N, C-alpha and C positions, 0 to 999 in steps of 0.2 A: 734460153730455155724452151722447153716444150710448148707452155701455156703463153706465154709474153707476146706471140704475132695475133694471138686470138684475143687479147684484151684491148678495150678502148683505151684511149688517151686518158681519160678520167680515172680509170683502173688501174693503170701503168703509175699515174702519179699519185694515187694511193699506196701503193705499193712501195714507191721509192719513198713516201713520206712515213710509213709504218718501217722501213729499213732502216732510217737515217734517226728514227726517233732515239732520244739518249735512255737507257735502261736506268732504274735504281740500284742494281746490283750488278756482279760478276756472276754470269753461269755458272755452275759447279757440275753440273751433268754433261755438257758438250760446250763446244768451242764459239767464242764470240760470234763468229761469221755463221755459223748454223743458228745461233739464236737470233740475230737479226732478219736471216730469211725468214724463219718461221714466225716473228712478229710482224714482218710485212704480210705475209699469209694469212695470219688471223686478221690482220687490218680489214684487208680485202673481203675476210668471209662475213665478218660483222657488218661493214659498210654494205655488203650485197643483204644479208638478212634485214639489216635496218630498213632499208628501201624497198625491199619486197622483189 
């Protein structure tokens, strides 16, 4: 992807962990792969927000 080479190893690990996190439900508005990648992105954004 476009952004992956620009991320630190720690950020890439956070994305991997967010993508692999089990969700409690099956998404109805999109497919599971898209949902997992969006969850990974949200994990990274939350981490960056909380750490400043």
